C-alpha positions as a Markdown table, in Angstrom:
| # | Residue | x | y | z |
|---|---|---|---|---|
| 1 | Met | 11.1 | 2.4 | -1.9 |
| 2 | Arg | 13.9 | 1.5 | 0.4 |
| 3 | Ile | 13.8 | -2.2 | 0.9 |
| 4 | Phe | 13.3 | -2.1 | 4.7 |
| 5 | Asp | 11.6 | 1.2 | 5.1 |
| 6 | Arg | 7.9 | 0.8 | 4.3 |
| 7 | Ile | 5.4 | 3.2 | 5.9 |
| 8 | Leu | 1.7 | 2.8 | 5.7 |
| 9 | Val | -0.2 | 5.8 | 4.3 |
| 10 | Phe | -3.9 | 6.1 | 5.1 |
| 11 | Ala | -5.3 | 7.5 | 1.8 |
| 12 | Ala | -8.8 | 6.8 | 2.9 |
| 13 | Ala | -8.8 | 9.8 | 5.3 |
| 14 | Ser | -7.5 | 12.6 | 3.2 |
| 15 | Leu | -7.7 | 12.4 | -0.5 |
| 16 | Leu | -10.5 | 15.0 | -0.9 |
| 17 | Ser | -11.5 | 17.5 | 1.8 |
| 18 | Phe | -13.5 | 20.7 | 1.7 |
| 19 | Pro | -12.8 | 23.4 | 4.2 |
| 20 | Ala | -15.3 | 23.2 | 7.1 |
| 21 | Val | -18.0 | 25.9 | 7.2 |
| 22 | Gly | -20.0 | 25.5 | 10.4 |
| 23 | His | -20.9 | 21.9 | 10.5 |
| 24 | Thr | -20.6 | 21.2 | 6.8 |
| 25 | Gln | -19.0 | 17.8 | 6.2 |
| 26 | Asn | -15.5 | 17.0 | 5.0 |
| 27 | Leu | -15.5 | 14.8 | 1.9 |
| 28 | Ala | -13.1 | 11.9 | 1.9 |
| 29 | Val | -12.5 | 9.1 | -0.6 |
| 30 | Ser | -12.0 | 5.6 | 0.4 |
| 31 | Leu | -10.1 | 4.0 | -2.4 |
| 32 | Pro | -11.2 | 0.5 | -3.3 |
| 33 | Gly | -9.0 | -2.4 | -2.4 |
| 34 | Ser | -6.1 | -2.9 | 0.0 |
| 35 | Ala | -3.5 | -1.9 | -2.6 |
| 36 | Thr | -5.0 | 1.6 | -2.8 |
| 37 | Leu | -5.9 | 2.0 | 0.9 |
| 38 | Phe | -2.6 | 1.0 | 2.3 |
| 39 | Arg | 0.5 | 2.1 | 0.4 |
| 40 | Pro | 4.1 | 1.8 | 1.4 |
| 41 | Gln | 6.1 | 5.0 | 1.2 |
| 42 | Thr | 9.4 | 6.4 | 2.3 |
| 43 | Asp | 9.5 | 9.4 | 4.6 |
| 44 | Val | 12.0 | 11.7 | 2.9 |
| 45 | Leu | 9.6 | 14.6 | 3.7 |
| 46 | Gln | 10.2 | 14.0 | 7.4 |
| 47 | Glu | 14.0 | 14.1 | 7.2 |
| 48 | Gly | 16.7 | 16.8 | 6.9 |
| 49 | Asn | 16.4 | 20.5 | 6.3 |
| 50 | Phe | 14.0 | 22.7 | 4.5 |
| 51 | Thr | 15.8 | 24.5 | 1.6 |
| 52 | Ser | 14.9 | 27.4 | -0.7 |
| 53 | Leu | 14.1 | 24.9 | -3.4 |
| 54 | Pro | 10.5 | 23.7 | -4.1 |
| 55 | Phe | 11.5 | 20.1 | -3.3 |
| 56 | Arg | 13.5 | 18.1 | -0.8 |
| 57 | Ala | 16.1 | 15.5 | -1.6 |
| 58 | Ser | 18.1 | 12.8 | 0.2 |
| 59 | Ile | 20.5 | 10.0 | -0.8 |
| 60 | Tyr | 20.9 | 6.8 | 1.1 |
| 61 | Gly | 23.2 | 3.8 | 1.2 |
| 62 | Asn | 22.9 | 0.5 | 3.1 |
| 63 | Val | 24.8 | -2.7 | 3.5 |
| 64 | Gly | 23.0 | -5.8 | 4.7 |
| 65 | Tyr | 22.5 | -9.6 | 4.6 |
| 66 | Asp | 19.6 | -11.7 | 3.4 |
| 67 | Asp | 19.6 | -15.4 | 4.4 |
| 68 | Asn | 17.1 | -16.5 | 1.8 |
| 69 | Ile | 17.4 | -14.5 | -1.3 |
| 70 | Tyr | 15.1 | -16.7 | -3.4 |
| 71 | Asp | 12.4 | -17.3 | -0.7 |
| 72 | Thr | 12.9 | -21.1 | -1.1 |
| 73 | His | 11.8 | -23.9 | 1.3 |
| 74 | Ser | 15.0 | -25.9 | 0.8 |
| 75 | Asp | 18.5 | -25.2 | -0.5 |
| 76 | Arg | 18.3 | -21.8 | 1.1 |
| 77 | Lys | 20.9 | -19.4 | -0.2 |
| 78 | Gly | 22.1 | -16.2 | 1.6 |
| 79 | Ser | 23.9 | -13.2 | 0.3 |
| 80 | Gly | 25.2 | -9.8 | 1.4 |
| 81 | Phe | 23.9 | -6.8 | -0.4 |
| 82 | Asn | 24.2 | -3.1 | -0.9 |
| 83 | Ser | 21.4 | -0.7 | -1.7 |
| 84 | Val | 21.8 | 2.9 | -2.8 |
| 85 | Gly | 19.3 | 5.4 | -4.1 |
| 86 | Val | 17.8 | 8.9 | -4.0 |
| 87 | Asn | 14.6 | 10.3 | -2.7 |
| 88 | Leu | 12.9 | 13.4 | -4.1 |
| 89 | Gly | 9.8 | 14.9 | -2.6 |
| 90 | Thr | 7.7 | 18.1 | -3.0 |
| 91 | Gln | 4.7 | 19.7 | -1.4 |
| 92 | Ile | 3.2 | 22.5 | -3.4 |
| 93 | Ala | -0.1 | 24.2 | -2.3 |
| 94 | Asn | -2.3 | 27.2 | -2.5 |
| 95 | Pro | -5.8 | 27.8 | -1.1 |
| 96 | Arg | -7.4 | 25.7 | -3.8 |
| 97 | Thr | -4.7 | 23.3 | -5.1 |
| 98 | Arg | -2.3 | 20.9 | -3.5 |
| 99 | Leu | 0.3 | 18.6 | -4.9 |
| 100 | Asp | 2.3 | 16.0 | -2.9 |
| 101 | Ala | 4.8 | 13.9 | -4.8 |
| 102 | Leu | 7.6 | 11.5 | -3.7 |
| 103 | Leu | 10.0 | 9.6 | -5.9 |
| 104 | Ser | 12.3 | 7.0 | -4.4 |
| 105 | Ala | 14.7 | 5.5 | -7.0 |
| 106 | Gly | 17.4 | 2.9 | -6.1 |
| 107 | Ile | 19.0 | -0.4 | -6.7 |
| 108 | Val | 19.9 | -3.4 | -4.6 |
| 109 | Ala | 23.1 | -5.2 | -5.6 |
| 110 | Tyr | 23.6 | -8.7 | -4.2 |
| 111 | Trp | 27.2 | -10.0 | -3.6 |
| 112 | Asp | 26.5 | -13.6 | -4.3 |
| 113 | Arg | 23.3 | -14.1 | -6.4 |
| 114 | Pro | 23.7 | -16.1 | -9.7 |
| 115 | Gly | 22.2 | -14.4 | -12.7 |
| 116 | His | 20.9 | -10.9 | -12.2 |
| 117 | Thr | 22.8 | -9.5 | -9.3 |
| 118 | Ile | 21.2 | -6.0 | -9.4 |
| 119 | Ser | 17.5 | -5.4 | -8.7 |
| 120 | Pro | 15.4 | -2.3 | -9.1 |
| 121 | Asp | 13.8 | -0.6 | -6.1 |
| 122 | Ile | 11.7 | 2.3 | -7.5 |
| 123 | Thr | 8.5 | 3.9 | -6.1 |
| 124 | Leu | 6.5 | 6.9 | -7.1 |
| 125 | Asn | 3.7 | 8.4 | -4.9 |
| 126 | Leu | 1.6 | 11.3 | -6.3 |
| 127 | Asp | -1.5 | 13.0 | -4.7 |
| 128 | Phe | -3.1 | 16.0 | -6.4 |
| 129 | Thr | -6.3 | 17.9 | -5.4 |
| 130 | His | -8.0 | 20.9 | -6.9 |
| 131 | Gln | -11.0 | 22.7 | -5.5 |
| 132 | Phe | -13.1 | 24.1 | -8.4 |
| 133 | Ser | -15.6 | 25.8 | -6.0 |
| 134 | Pro | -16.7 | 25.6 | -2.4 |
| 135 | Arg | -18.8 | 22.6 | -3.4 |
| 136 | Ala | -16.7 | 20.7 | -6.1 |
| 137 | Met | -13.3 | 19.2 | -6.0 |
| 138 | Ile | -11.2 | 16.7 | -8.0 |
| 139 | Gly | -8.5 | 14.4 | -6.7 |
| 140 | Val | -5.8 | 12.3 | -8.5 |
| 141 | Ser | -3.8 | 9.7 | -6.6 |
| 142 | Ser | -1.2 | 7.4 | -8.0 |
| 143 | Phe | 1.2 | 4.8 | -6.5 |
| 144 | Met | 3.7 | 3.0 | -8.7 |
| 145 | Thr | 6.5 | 0.6 | -7.9 |
| 146 | Tyr | 9.0 | -1.4 | -9.9 |
| 147 | Gln | 10.9 | -4.0 | -7.7 |
| 148 | Asn | 11.4 | -7.7 | -7.4 |
| 149 | Gln | 10.7 | -8.5 | -3.8 |
| 150 | Pro | 7.3 | -9.9 | -2.6 |
| 151 | Asp | 5.3 | -7.2 | -0.8 |
| 152 | Val | 3.6 | -8.7 | 2.2 |
| 153 | Val | 1.6 | -5.5 | 2.9 |
| 154 | Leu | 0.0 | -5.4 | -0.5 |
| 155 | Gly | 0.1 | -9.1 | -1.3 |
| 156 | Leu | 2.1 | -8.6 | -4.4 |
| 157 | Asn | 4.4 | -11.0 | -6.3 |
| 158 | Gln | 4.1 | -14.8 | -6.3 |
| 159 | Ala | 5.4 | -17.0 | -3.4 |
| 160 | Asn | 8.9 | -18.2 | -4.1 |
| 161 | Asn | 9.2 | -16.0 | -7.1 |
| 162 | Val | 11.8 | -13.3 | -6.8 |
| 163 | Ser | 11.6 | -11.5 | -10.2 |
| 164 | Asn | 11.0 | -7.9 | -11.4 |
| 165 | Tyr | 7.4 | -6.7 | -11.5 |
| 166 | Phe | 5.6 | -3.4 | -12.0 |
| 167 | Phe | 2.5 | -2.5 | -10.0 |
| 168 | Ser | 0.4 | 0.6 | -10.1 |
| 169 | Ala | -2.8 | 1.9 | -8.5 |
| 170 | Asn | -4.2 | 5.1 | -10.0 |
| 171 | Thr | -7.4 | 6.9 | -9.0 |
| 172 | Val | -9.3 | 9.9 | -10.2 |
| 173 | Ala | -12.1 | 11.0 | -7.9 |
| 174 | Phe | -14.7 | 13.9 | -8.1 |
| 175 | Gly | -16.5 | 15.1 | -5.0 |
| 176 | Tyr | -19.5 | 17.4 | -4.9 |
| 177 | Gln | -21.3 | 18.7 | -1.8 |
| 178 | Trp | -25.0 | 19.0 | -2.6 |
| 179 | Thr | -26.2 | 20.3 | 0.8 |
| 180 | Arg | -24.6 | 21.1 | 4.1 |
| 181 | Arg | -24.9 | 17.5 | 5.2 |
| 182 | Phe | -25.1 | 15.4 | 1.9 |
| 183 | Ser | -22.3 | 14.9 | -0.6 |
| 184 | Thr | -21.2 | 12.3 | -3.2 |
| 185 | Val | -17.8 | 11.1 | -4.4 |
| 186 | Thr | -17.4 | 9.3 | -7.8 |
| 187 | Ser | -14.1 | 7.6 | -8.6 |
| 188 | Tyr | -12.3 | 5.4 | -11.1 |
| 189 | Thr | -9.3 | 3.3 | -10.2 |
| 190 | Leu | -7.0 | 1.4 | -12.5 |
| 191 | Glu | -4.6 | -1.2 | -11.0 |
| 192 | Thr | -2.0 | -3.0 | -13.1 |
| 193 | Leu | 0.5 | -5.8 | -12.4 |
| 194 | Phe | 3.1 | -6.7 | -15.0 |
| 195 | Tyr | 6.1 | -9.1 | -14.7 |
| 196 | Asp | 9.4 | -9.0 | -16.6 |
| 197 | Asn | 9.7 | -12.8 | -16.4 |
| 198 | Gly | 7.8 | -14.5 | -19.2 |
| 199 | Val | 6.4 | -17.4 | -17.2 |
| 200 | Ala | 5.2 | -15.2 | -14.3 |
| 201 | Ala | 3.8 | -12.7 | -16.8 |
| 202 | His | 1.8 | -15.4 | -18.6 |
| 203 | Asp | 0.3 | -16.6 | -15.3 |
| 204 | Asp | -0.3 | -13.3 | -13.5 |
| 205 | Asp | -0.3 | -10.2 | -15.6 |
| 206 | Trp | -3.6 | -8.3 | -15.2 |
| 207 | Leu | -5.5 | -5.0 | -15.2 |
| 208 | Gln | -8.2 | -4.2 | -12.7 |
| 209 | His | -10.8 | -1.4 | -13.3 |
| 210 | Ile | -12.9 | -0.2 | -10.3 |
| 211 | Phe | -15.7 | 2.2 | -10.5 |
| 212 | Ala | -17.0 | 3.5 | -7.2 |
| 213 | Gln | -19.9 | 5.7 | -6.1 |
| 214 | Gln | -20.1 | 7.1 | -2.5 |
| 215 | Phe | -23.1 | 8.7 | -0.8 |
| 216 | Arg | -22.1 | 10.6 | 2.3 |
| 217 | Phe | -24.2 | 12.0 | 5.1 |
| 218 | Leu | -22.9 | 14.1 | 8.0 |
| 219 | Val | -24.5 | 12.6 | 11.1 |
| 220 | Leu | -22.3 | 14.4 | 13.6 |
| 221 | Pro | -19.8 | 17.3 | 13.1 |
| 222 | Met | -16.9 | 14.9 | 12.9 |
| 223 | Ile | -18.6 | 11.7 | 11.6 |
| 224 | Asn | -19.7 | 10.9 | 8.1 |
| 225 | Ala | -22.0 | 7.9 | 7.3 |
| 226 | Val | -21.2 | 6.4 | 3.9 |
| 227 | Ala | -23.1 | 4.1 | 1.6 |
| 228 | Glu | -21.0 | 2.9 | -1.3 |
| 229 | Tyr | -21.3 | 0.8 | -4.5 |
| 230 | Arg | -18.3 | -0.5 | -6.5 |
| 231 | Phe | -18.0 | -2.4 | -9.7 |
| 232 | Gly | -14.7 | -4.1 | -10.4 |
| 233 | Tyr | -13.4 | -5.9 | -13.5 |
| 234 | Val | -10.2 | -8.0 | -13.6 |
| 235 | Asp | -8.7 | -8.5 | -17.0 |
| 236 | Tyr | -5.9 | -11.1 | -17.4 |
| 237 | Leu | -3.7 | -10.4 | -20.3 |
| 238 | Tyr | -2.8 | -14.0 | -21.3 |
| 239 | Leu | -5.1 | -16.4 | -19.3 |
| 240 | Asp | -8.9 | -16.8 | -19.4 |
| 241 | Asn | -9.2 | -15.9 | -15.7 |
| 242 | Asn | -11.3 | -12.7 | -16.0 |
| 243 | Ser | -13.9 | -11.9 | -13.4 |
| 244 | Tyr | -16.2 | -9.0 | -12.4 |
| 245 | Ser | -17.6 | -8.0 | -9.0 |
| 246 | His | -20.3 | -5.9 | -7.4 |
| 247 | Tyr | -19.7 | -4.5 | -4.0 |
| 248 | Leu | -22.4 | -3.2 | -1.6 |
| 249 | Leu | -20.8 | -1.4 | 1.3 |
| 250 | Gly | -21.6 | 0.8 | 4.3 |
| 251 | Gly | -19.4 | 2.5 | 6.9 |
| 252 | Ile | -18.2 | 5.7 | 8.4 |
| 253 | Asp | -15.3 | 8.1 | 8.1 |
| 254 | Ala | -14.5 | 9.8 | 11.4 |
| 255 | Thr | -12.1 | 12.4 | 12.7 |
| 256 | Leu | -12.6 | 11.8 | 16.4 |
| 257 | Ser | -10.0 | 14.3 | 17.4 |
| 258 | Pro | -7.1 | 16.3 | 15.8 |
| 259 | Arg | -5.0 | 13.2 | 16.6 |
| 260 | Leu | -7.3 | 10.3 | 15.9 |
| 261 | Glu | -8.8 | 9.3 | 12.5 |
| 262 | Phe | -10.8 | 6.1 | 11.8 |
| 263 | Gly | -12.8 | 4.7 | 8.9 |
| 264 | Phe | -14.3 | 1.4 | 7.8 |
| 265 | Arg | -16.4 | -0.2 | 5.1 |
| 266 | Ala | -18.4 | -3.4 | 5.6 |
| 267 | Gly | -20.7 | -5.3 | 3.2 |
| 268 | Ala | -20.5 | -8.0 | 0.6 |
| 269 | Glu | -18.8 | -8.8 | -2.7 |
| 270 | Phe | -20.6 | -10.7 | -5.5 |
| 271 | Arg | -18.1 | -12.0 | -8.0 |
| 272 | His | -18.6 | -13.7 | -11.3 |
| 273 | Leu | -15.8 | -15.9 | -12.7 |
| 274 | Glu | -15.6 | -15.9 | -16.5 |
| 275 | Gly | -14.0 | -18.6 | -18.6 |
| 276 | Pro | -14.8 | -22.3 | -19.1 |
| 277 | Glu | -14.9 | -23.1 | -15.4 |
| 278 | Gly | -16.8 | -19.9 | -14.4 |
| 279 | Gly | -19.2 | -19.5 | -11.5 |
| 280 | Asp | -20.5 | -17.1 | -8.9 |
| 281 | Val | -19.0 | -16.4 | -5.5 |
| 282 | Ser | -20.5 | -14.3 | -2.7 |
| 283 | Tyr | -18.3 | -13.3 | 0.2 |
| 284 | Pro | -18.2 | -10.8 | 3.1 |
| 285 | Tyr | -16.1 | -7.7 | 2.6 |
| 286 | Phe | -14.5 | -5.5 | 5.3 |
| 287 | Glu | -11.8 | -2.8 | 5.4 |
| 288 | Ser | -10.7 | -0.4 | 8.0 |
| 289 | Thr | -8.0 | 2.1 | 8.8 |
| 290 | Leu | -7.0 | 3.8 | 12.1 |
| 291 | Ala | -4.3 | 6.5 | 12.7 |
| 292 | Tyr | -3.5 | 7.9 | 16.1 |
| 293 | Arg | -0.8 | 10.5 | 17.0 |
| 294 | Tyr | -0.2 | 9.9 | 20.7 |
| 295 | Gln | 2.6 | 12.4 | 21.0 |
| 296 | Pro | 4.6 | 14.7 | 18.6 |
| 297 | Gly | 6.4 | 12.6 | 16.1 |
| 298 | Ser | 4.9 | 9.3 | 17.3 |
| 299 | Thr | 2.0 | 7.5 | 15.7 |
| 300 | Val | 0.1 | 4.2 | 15.7 |
| 301 | Gln | -1.3 | 3.0 | 12.4 |
| 302 | Trp | -3.6 | -0.1 | 11.9 |
| 303 | Tyr | -5.3 | -1.5 | 8.9 |
| 304 | Asn | -7.5 | -4.5 | 8.2 |
| 305 | Arg | -8.9 | -6.0 | 5.0 |
| 306 | Phe | -11.1 | -9.1 | 4.5 |
| 307 | Gly | -12.4 | -10.2 | 1.1 |
| 308 | Leu | -11.6 | -11.8 | -2.2 |
| 309 | Glu | -8.4 | -11.3 | -4.2 |
| 310 | Gln | -6.8 | -12.5 | -7.4 |
| 311 | Pro | -4.8 | -15.7 | -6.8 |
| 312 | Asp | -1.0 | -15.6 | -7.6 |
| 313 | Leu | -1.3 | -19.0 | -9.4 |
| 314 | Ala | -2.0 | -20.1 | -12.9 |
| 315 | Gly | -5.6 | -21.2 | -13.5 |
| 316 | Pro | -9.1 | -19.8 | -12.9 |
| 317 | Gly | -10.1 | -19.2 | -9.3 |
| 318 | Tyr | -9.8 | -16.8 | -6.4 |
| 319 | Arg | -8.4 | -16.6 | -2.9 |
| 320 | Lys | -10.1 | -15.5 | 0.3 |
| 321 | Thr | -7.9 | -13.2 | 2.3 |
| 322 | Phe | -7.6 | -11.4 | 5.6 |
| 323 | Arg | -4.9 | -8.9 | 6.0 |
| 324 | Thr | -4.0 | -6.8 | 9.1 |
| 325 | Gly | -1.0 | -4.6 | 9.9 |
| 326 | Val | 0.1 | -2.5 | 12.8 |
| 327 | Arg | 2.9 | 0.0 | 12.7 |
| 328 | Val | 4.2 | 2.1 | 15.6 |
| 329 | Ile | 6.6 | 5.0 | 15.0 |
| 330 | His | 8.0 | 6.4 | 18.3 |
| 331 | Gln | 10.2 | 9.5 | 18.7 |
| 332 | Phe | 12.7 | 9.1 | 21.5 |
| 333 | Gly | 13.8 | 12.7 | 22.2 |
| 334 | Glu | 15.0 | 14.9 | 19.4 |
| 335 | Lys | 17.4 | 12.5 | 17.6 |
| 336 | Leu | 16.3 | 8.9 | 18.0 |
| 337 | Arg | 13.3 | 7.3 | 16.3 |
| 338 | Gly | 12.2 | 3.7 | 16.4 |
| 339 | Ile | 9.7 | 1.8 | 14.2 |
| 340 | Ala | 8.1 | -1.5 | 15.0 |
| 341 | Ala | 5.7 | -3.1 | 12.5 |
| 342 | Gly | 3.8 | -6.4 | 12.2 |
| 343 | Tyr | 1.8 | -7.7 | 9.3 |
| 344 | Tyr | -0.2 | -10.9 | 9.0 |
| 345 | Ser | -2.3 | -12.4 | 6.2 |
| 346 | Trp | -4.5 | -15.5 | 6.0 |
| 347 | Asn | -5.1 | -16.8 | 2.5 |
| 348 | Glu | -7.3 | -19.6 | 1.3 |
| 349 | Tyr | -6.7 | -20.5 | -2.3 |
| 350 | His | -9.5 | -21.8 | -4.6 |
| 351 | Val | -7.4 | -22.7 | -7.6 |
| 352 | Gly | -7.5 | -26.5 | -8.2 |
| 353 | Pro | -7.1 | -28.2 | -4.8 |
| 354 | Thr | -8.0 | -25.8 | -2.0 |
| 355 | Phe | -5.1 | -24.9 | 0.3 |
| 356 | Thr | -4.3 | -22.3 | 2.9 |
| 357 | Glu | -1.3 | -20.0 | 3.6 |
| 358 | Asp | -0.5 | -17.8 | 6.5 |
| 359 | Val | 2.2 | -15.1 | 6.1 |
| 360 | Val | 3.8 | -13.1 | 9.0 |
| 361 | Asp | 6.2 | -10.2 | 8.5 |
| 362 | Leu | 7.9 | -8.4 | 11.5 |
| 363 | Thr | 10.1 | -5.3 | 11.2 |
| 364 | Leu | 12.2 | -3.4 | 13.7 |
| 365 | Gln | 14.0 | -0.2 | 12.6 |
| 366 | Thr | 15.8 | 2.7 | 14.2 |
| 367 | Ser | 17.2 | 5.9 | 13.0 |
| 368 | Tyr | 19.6 | 8.3 | 14.8 |
| 369 | Gln | 19.8 | 11.9 | 13.6 |
| 370 | Phe | 23.5 | 12.9 | 14.1 |
| 371 | Thr | 23.1 | 16.2 | 12.3 |
| 372 | Arg | 20.2 | 18.0 | 10.6 |
| 373 | Ala | 21.4 | 16.5 | 7.4 |
| 374 | Phe | 22.8 | 13.0 | 8.3 |
| 375 | Ser | 21.1 | 10.0 | 10.0 |
| 376 | Leu | 22.3 | 6.5 | 10.8 |
| 377 | Asp | 19.8 | 3.8 | 10.0 |
| 378 | Ala | 19.5 | 0.1 | 11.0 |
| 379 | Gly | 16.8 | -2.5 | 10.7 |
| 380 | Tyr | 15.8 | -6.1 | 10.8 |
| 381 | Thr | 12.9 | -8.0 | 9.0 |
| 382 | Phe | 11.6 | -11.5 | 9.6 |
| 383 | Thr | 9.2 | -13.1 | 7.1 |
| 384 | Arg | 7.5 | -16.5 | 7.5 |
| 385 | Asp | 5.2 | -18.2 | 5.0 |
| 386 | Phe | 3.2 | -21.1 | 6.5 |
| 387 | Ser | 1.8 | -23.0 | 3.5 |
| 388 | Asp | 0.0 | -26.3 | 3.1 |
| 389 | Ile | 2.1 | -26.7 | -0.1 |
| 390 | Val | 5.6 | -27.6 | 1.2 |
| 391 | Thr | 7.5 | -26.0 | -1.7 |
| 392 | Arg | 5.8 | -22.6 | -0.9 |
| 393 | Asp | 6.7 | -22.7 | 2.8 |
| 394 | Tyr | 9.7 | -20.6 | 3.7 |
| 395 | Tyr | 11.3 | -18.2 | 6.2 |
| 396 | Arg | 13.6 | -15.3 | 5.7 |
| 397 | Asn | 15.8 | -13.0 | 7.8 |
| 398 | Arg | 17.1 | -9.6 | 6.6 |
| 399 | Val | 19.3 | -7.1 | 8.4 |
| 400 | Phe | 20.8 | -3.8 | 7.3 |
| 401 | Val | 22.7 | -0.8 | 8.5 |
| 402 | Gly | 23.3 | 2.4 | 6.5 |
| 403 | Gly | 22.9 | 6.1 | 6.4 |
| 404 | Thr | 20.8 | 8.9 | 4.8 |
| 405 | Phe | 22.0 | 12.4 | 3.8 |
| 406 | Ser | 19.4 | 15.0 | 3.3 |
| 407 | Phe | 19.9 | 18.2 | 1.3 |
């Protein structure tokens, strides 16, 4: 993914959908966890020209400055950087099958960073659906990223730790419509987090398995009531921090108009911590997504998540987290587009002495389409981590200007 170009995708609204017949319901999968509900993604499919090829491609190059390349509280170090990469996307569909894929592969080269001056910036998004019959459909969704910058949206990477890591969230879901109003969706999600750095890997490499069962009932032509059970198991590769959880959730998935979609889940998580200091934790759980297209080319996207997450610290425990993010994409005429986004997370760590951390991330970005193939891009990002632990507290400013050429 391009380092300053992160767009939220609302997978909860559209992974599986059956064609409407009368008032039969549309099936949709709400993928468990913030990482699978809210995924960053570049927008190469919105840029440039259509070609005779079954895919679209663009190349980009940026120059910028980062005033805190290591996310440190003191002894801050800044550096200029260049980022270059390529985006490849495809959309292939027939009446029963659809494939959407997007690969963004690039590097970020810092001018004045000791040690490793070049960092990876690679992301793959893949969504596949196939309708076996008017009643049965399967969906596969995958998000993978290999980078070294902390991701505020997904809560990835450890504070003050700028090092390469690989994260993936992969879901297989099967939906079946039993009657005109009642349907079920069964899914399995595998999430992974692996670090290149040996110390970070020892503390925080893990796998998470999530099994989910939805029971859906069409209460109104555009509104589905959903009851959902999830079972999740977190398996740490090197530490004895494993845990498993039961989720009992209810909510709705609603397409209130052709321009407005909304969904939420609310309930409770019951987590059991394994290991020598194990125990049981019960905590409320809530997640929601909203997408509104208020004019052609302009949207508002909003997500929320409240619940338990894995801590990014060594030692057994958990963290209570609330995440919210708003992103506005506005089209000013035919050539100019602006993006404003704000993300906030509250985190209460229960690993050793309890402490809290609040993270704020603000982004402004603009793009001017000079021709059908070339656009000029610029952006600014501010990140602030307010932590009870002084050494984790930091702020960071990043700015860039560059261009994108689409084929």
